Structures are given as C-alpha cells and as structure tokens.
C-alpha positions in Angstrom: -12.9 20.5 -2.0 -11.4 18.0 -4.3 -8.0 16.5 -3.5 -7.4 15.2 -7.0 -4.4 16.8 -8.7 -4.6 17.9 -12.3 -2.3 15.2 -13.5 -4.4 12.6 -11.6 -7.6 13.8 -13.3 -5.9 13.6 -16.7 -4.8 10.0 -15.8 -8.4 9.1 -14.9 -9.6 10.5 -18.2 -7.0 8.4 -20.1 -8.0 5.3 -18.2 -11.7 5.9 -18.9 -11.0 6.4 -22.6 -9.5 2.9 -22.9 -12.7 1.2 -21.9 -10.6 -1.4 -20.0 -10.9 -2.5 -16.4 -8.9 -0.1 -14.3 -6.2 -1.3 -11.8 -5.6 1.3 -9.1 -2.2 1.0 -7.4 -1.7 2.4 -3.9 1.8 3.0 -2.5 2.7 2.9 1.1 5.0 4.9 3.4 8.5 6.0 2.1 7.6 5.4 -1.5 5.9 7.3 -4.4 3.5 6.3 -7.2 6.5 5.8 -9.5 7.3 2.7 -7.4 4.5 1.0 -9.4 5.8 1.9 -12.9 6.9 -1.6 -13.9 3.7 -3.1 -12.5 1.6 -0.6 -14.5 3.3 -1.6 -17.7 2.8 -5.3 -16.9 -0.9 -4.9 -16.2 -1.4 -2.7 -19.3 0.2 -5.4 -21.4 -2.2 -7.9 -19.8 -5.2 -5.9 -21.0 -5.9 -3.6 -18.0 -5.7 0.2 -17.6 -3.3 1.1 -14.8 -3.7 4.1 -12.5 -1.3 5.0 -9.7 -2.5 8.1 -7.9 -0.4 9.7 -5.2 -1.3 10.4 -1.6 -2.6 14.0 -1.3 0.1 16.5 -2.3 2.6 13.8 -3.3 5.6 15.3 -5.2 6.0 13.7 -8.6 9.7 12.7 -8.3 12.0 11.3 -5.6 14.3 14.3 -6.0 11.5 16.7 -5.5 10.2 14.7 -2.5 13.5 14.6 -0.7 14.0 18.3 -1.3 10.5 19.2 0.1 9.9 16.7 3.0 7.3 18.8 4.8 4.9 18.2 1.9 4.2 14.8 3.4 3.5 15.9 7.0 0.1 15.4 8.7 -1.4 13.0 6.1 -3.7 10.5 7.9 -5.0 7.2 6.9 -8.5 8.7 6.6 -7.3 11.5 4.4 -5.6 9.1 2.0 -8.5 6.6 1.9 -10.9 9.4 1.1 -8.6 10.7 -1.6 -8.4 7.3 -3.3 -12.2 6.9 -3.0 -12.6 10.2 -4.7 -10.3 9.1 -7.6 -12.2 5.8 -7.9 -15.5 7.7 -8.0 -14.3 9.4 -11.2 -13.7 6.0 -13.0 -16.3 4.7 -15.4 -15.7 1.1 -14.3 -15.2 -0.4 -10.8 -11.5 -1.1 -10.5 -9.1 -3.7 -9.2 -7.1 -2.2 -6.2 -3.6 -3.3 -5.4 -1.7 -1.9 -2.5 1.6 -2.4 -0.7 2.3 -1.9 3.0 0.1 1.0 4.2 -1.2 0.9 0.6 -2.2 -2.7 1.4 -4.2 -1.4 4.4 -5.8 1.3 2.3 -6.7 -1.2 -0.4 -8.6 -3.2 2.2 -10.3 -0.1 3.5 -11.4 0.7 -0.1 -12.6 -2.9 -0.6 -14.5 -2.7 2.7 -16.3 0.3 1.2 -17.4 -1.8 -1.7 -15.2 0.2 -4.2 -13.1 -2.7 -5.6 -13.9 -5.5 -7.9 -10.9 -7.5 -6.6 -8.1 -6.5 -4.2 -4.5 -7.5 -3.6 -2.9 -6.4 -0.3 0.8 -6.9 -0.3 2.6 -7.0 3.1 -0.3 -4.9 4.4 -0.1 -2.7 7.5 -2.4 -3.9 10.3 -5.9 -2.6 11.0 -8.0 -2.5 14.1 -8.5 -6.0 15.4 -5.1 -7.3 14.1 -3.3 -8.0 17.4 0.2 -9.5 16.7 3.1 -7.0 17.2 6.4 -8.7 16.4 9.6 -7.2 17.6 10.9 -6.7 14.0 7.7 -4.6 13.2 8.4 -2.4 16.2 12.0 -1.9 15.2 10.9 -1.1 11.6 8.5 1.6 12.9 10.8 2.9 15.6 12.3 5.8 13.5 8.9 7.3 13.7 7.3 6.1 16.9 10.2 6.8 19.3 9.5 10.6 19.1 5.8 11.6 19.7 6.5 14.9 17.8 6.8 12.8 14.6 3.0 12.4 14.5 2.9 15.9 12.8 6.1 15.6 10.9 7.5 13.9 7.7 10.2 11.4 8.6 12.9 10.1 6.2 14.7 6.8 6.7 18.4 6.6 6.9 20.0 4.0 4.6 20.5 1.7 7.6 16.9 2.0 8.6 15.7 1.3 5.1 18.0 -1.7 4.8 16.4 -3.2 7.9 12.8 -2.3 7.2 12.6 -2.7 3.4 15.7 -4.3 1.9 16.9 -7.0 4.3 16.3 -9.8 1.8 18.5 -8.4 -1.0 22.3 -7.9 -1.2 24.0 -4.7 -0.1 24.5 -3.3 -3.6 20.8 -3.8 -4.5 19.7 -2.3 -1.2 21.7 0.8 -1.8 20.3 1.2 -5.3 16.7 0.8 -4.1 17.3 3.4 -1.4 18.7 5.9 -3.9 16.0 5.2 -6.5 12.8 5.0 -4.3 13.1 6.2 -0.7 11.4 9.4 0.3 10.1 10.9 3.6 6.8 9.7 4.9 4.1 11.2 7.2 4.4 10.0 10.8 0.7 10.1 11.5 -0.3 6.8 9.9 2.2 4.8 12.0 0.9 6.4 15.2 -2.7 5.7 14.1 -1.8 2.0 13.4 0.0 1.8 16.8 -3.1 3.0 18.7 -5.8 1.4 16.5 -6.7 -1.3 19.0 -7.2 1.2 21.8 -9.2 3.7 19.8 -12.8 2.8 18.8 -12.9 5.9 16.6 -9.7 5.1 14.7 -9.5 5.6 10.9 -7.4 2.4 10.8 -10.3 0.1 10.5 -11.6 -2.2 7.8 -15.2 -3.4 7.1 -14.0 -6.9 6.4 -17.5 -8.4 6.6 -19.0 -6.2 3.9 -20.6 -8.7 1.4 -19.6 -6.3 -1.4 -15.9 -6.4 -0.4 -15.1 -8.7 -3.4 -12.2 -11.2 -3.7 -9.1 -10.5 -1.7 -5.6 -11.8 -1.9 -3.0 -11.1 0.8 0.6 -11.5 -0.2 3.2 -11.9 2.5 7.0 -11.8 2.2 8.6 -14.6 4.1 11.5 -12.4 5.4 9.6 -9.2 5.8 10.6 -7.3 9.0 8.0 -4.5 8.7 4.9 -6.7 8.2 5.9 -10.2 9.2 3.8 -13.3 8.5 2.2 -13.0 12.0 0.6 -9.7 11.0 -0.3 -10.7 7.5 -1.9 -14.0 8.6 -3.8 -12.2 11.4 -5.2 -9.8 8.8 -6.1 -12.8 6.6 -8.0 -14.5 9.5 -10.0 -11.4 10.1 -10.8 -11.1 6.4 -11.6 -14.8 6.1 -14.7 -14.1 8.2 -16.3 -12.5 5.1 -18.7 -15.2 4.0 -19.6 -13.5 0.7 -16.2 -13.3 -1.0 -13.1 -15.3 -1.7 -10.2 -14.6 0.7 -6.7 -16.0 0.1 -3.2 -15.6 1.3 0.2 -16.6 -0.2 3.7 -16.3 1.2 6.5 -15.4 -1.1 9.6 -17.3 -0.2 12.8 -15.4 0.7 11.2 -12.0 0.1 11.4 -8.8 2.3 9.3 -5.7 2.4 10.8 -4.3 -0.8 9.3 -7.2 -2.8 7.3 -4.8 -5.0 10.3 -2.8 -6.1 13.3 -5.1 -5.9 14.8 -7.4 -8.6 12.2 -10.1 -7.8 9.2 -7.8 -8.3 8.0 -9.7 -11.4 7.2 -12.9 -9.4 5.1 -10.9 -7.0 3.3 -9.0 -9.8 2.6 -12.2 -11.7 1.1 -13.7 -8.5 -1.2 -10.7 -8.2 -2.1 -10.7 -11.9 -3.0 -14.4 -11.8 -5.4 -13.7 -9.0 -6.9 -10.6 -10.7 -7.5 -12.5 -13.9 -9.5 -15.1 -12.1 -12.1 -12.5 -11.0 -12.2 -10.0 -13.9 
C-alpha cells in the first residue's frame, strides 16, 4: 500500500510539470518538512524544483504535531527510506537529495540505492560501520535512549534538551525562537536503530557506500555540533570516500551547531549545498 499522502502526490505532480531537476529535501528528527521552506525557495530561484515530503504520517504544522505526538511513534529508518524511495519513483527526473541529521543518513541510503543524481548530507546521523561515539552525541540522544520503552514512543525535547542538541551555537533568544517555531516530537526507534547498528548485521541503518551509481556526495559538518560532531561526520566521509566511481567531499562550517539548516545562518549552509549541486547538474 502506498505511503504517499495526497498533498505529497500533488507536490510531485507540480514538480514534474516544471520540467526542472527536482531537489528532494529530507528532514531529521524533531523537525518537519516546513523546516526546509527557505531552502526550497532558494533552490527554486536557482532553477530547480523543490520537494520536501514528510516522513510517513507527518502532521503538516508544528502546532498539529505537538498536539498529536503519538503520530510519530514507531517510524523506523527503513520505513522512512522506503517512503522517500516511493516518492522519488513518482518523479519524471532523477533528483538531487539533500538531508539533515537523520535526513542526512536517509539521503545517503537513497544515494546508495542509486536514486540520487547528487547528494548533500548535513550533519548526518551515523550508519553501520561508522564507529566514533563522542560524549556530546550520547548526551544529545539521551532523552530517548535512557528509557528502552521510548523505542515505541514519540519523544519531545524540552527546551533545555533542544538548546544542547540543536541550538548551542546561537544565543538564548534565537534558541528559544527556534524551539518555538520548529521543535516537534520524534520517533524513538531510529535512535535505537542507530545505537545498535554496529551490532546488528540486519540493521536498516546501513548505506551501500560503494555503489558505483551512488553519484556525487557532499557531507557538511557543523564545527560546534553536539549531536553529530566532526568525528562522526568525518568517519562517514571516510567510509563514503571508498566509493571509487563518484566524487566524495566534506566541508566544515565554522561556528555552527546542529540547527545550522534552520537558524539565522542557514543561507551560508544552503549556498554551500547549492554550489555543490550546481557542479553536477
């Protein structure tokens, strides 16, 4: 049975009607597709057709999401990857895929399936074979991982937890505004999957990084990111670099935290991604 919502099918049809190269944006945990709105406008103005599907059953607004947290429960990495693959299968042209956090992991999974013409993974969650586990990453994930029952729940972040995991590199006023504007509950399952990926040969949290059809890949890392520090991003890059058939690059954004796609400095990150995409499309 299809997981594509009616509004997503309509968005696909609009993108196809433009005849432009699609750019599919993939959000991560504790955010919604609306977190990409400014990026979508930028890429549209640059000549692309932007598409930001939700994870299966995503509410359309932050208010609706916070009022109905159980909607997010029990969504796994495999569920979401297959959903995005289904959306991409409806497109007339092979898209660019850009993802943030767990969306960055999903972008790499999709690229490993040969579904992306170029890929940008921003502060991407780790996949099987990525070994570093910095203390700050453990602390960022602790609101979920400290309770095994959270595997089957949707878990919100308190402001203090969001401040540490997302908004540590901005001032207090901006951090509060980001929390109010963007933060929603998230499924616990993907974090448990990522935490056990290196012990589970059947994990859904794996990337075919050697697929010659993977296409060009850029990893963007925020220098001050607590959730996905440089050690994780660089280890992902080193695994991806083993792909002999495609370009693999990494860049570190100075002074930036995990909120780098939504905070006041988003444009610098988006321009970096756009420059890379333009080179290969």
